[in-house]
C-alpha atoms as one frame of an Amber mdcrd trajectory, in Angstrom:
protein
   4.778  -0.988   7.344   5.469  -4.383   8.868   3.500  -7.494   7.966   2.898
  -8.315  11.632   1.174  -4.948  12.066  -1.036  -5.641   9.066  -2.013  -9.078
  10.355  -3.661  -7.421  13.368  -6.070  -5.516  11.121  -9.504  -6.748  10.033
 -10.286  -7.467   6.382 -12.229  -4.205   6.177  -9.293  -2.228   7.562  -6.911
  -3.951   5.138  -9.141  -3.019   2.210  -9.309   0.607   3.373  -5.535   0.739
   3.855  -5.025  -0.647   0.340  -7.311   2.006  -1.125  -5.439   4.761   0.718
  -2.067   3.485  -0.472  -3.330   3.135  -4.039  -4.427   6.762  -3.954  -1.041
   7.774  -2.545   0.735   5.825  -5.291  -1.370   7.593  -7.911  -0.412  10.955
  -6.432   3.268   9.992  -6.324   3.167   8.927  -9.976   1.534  12.223 -10.868
   4.231  14.126  -9.010   6.935  12.075 -10.744   5.527  12.820 -14.170   5.418
  16.550 -13.491   8.893  16.614 -11.949   7.705  17.509  -8.447   8.533  14.216
  -6.718  11.065  14.721  -3.939  11.388  11.205  -2.510  11.379   8.600  -5.280
  11.990   5.813  -2.753   8.523   6.355  -1.343   6.980   4.929  -4.528   8.811
   1.660  -3.960   7.713   1.533  -0.312   4.077   2.106  -1.229   4.132  -0.578
  -3.947   5.602  -3.092  -1.504   3.064  -2.178   1.183   0.226  -2.726  -1.287
   1.667  -6.139  -2.192   1.929  -7.057   1.505  -1.670  -6.049   2.099  -2.907
  -8.060  -0.886  -0.967 -11.123   0.278  -2.300 -10.933   3.832  -5.810 -10.222
   2.577  -5.756 -13.390   0.466  -4.323 -15.437   3.334  -7.037 -14.242   5.715
  -9.823 -14.633   3.183  -8.906 -18.164   2.124  -7.404 -19.540   5.267
């Protein structure tokens, strides 16, 4: 997910997107612990997307 795409979202949409990605990350971690994870690179992508969302959320909220 690109930062420019996230900047077009409202604060409410950003918060919802973060919650969805957090749930996905939880599920990926669960799959990894049980040996069912097929794409380990997806965990890294999701973590980075969450960080992007948090950064943009703070920028929008404070600036």
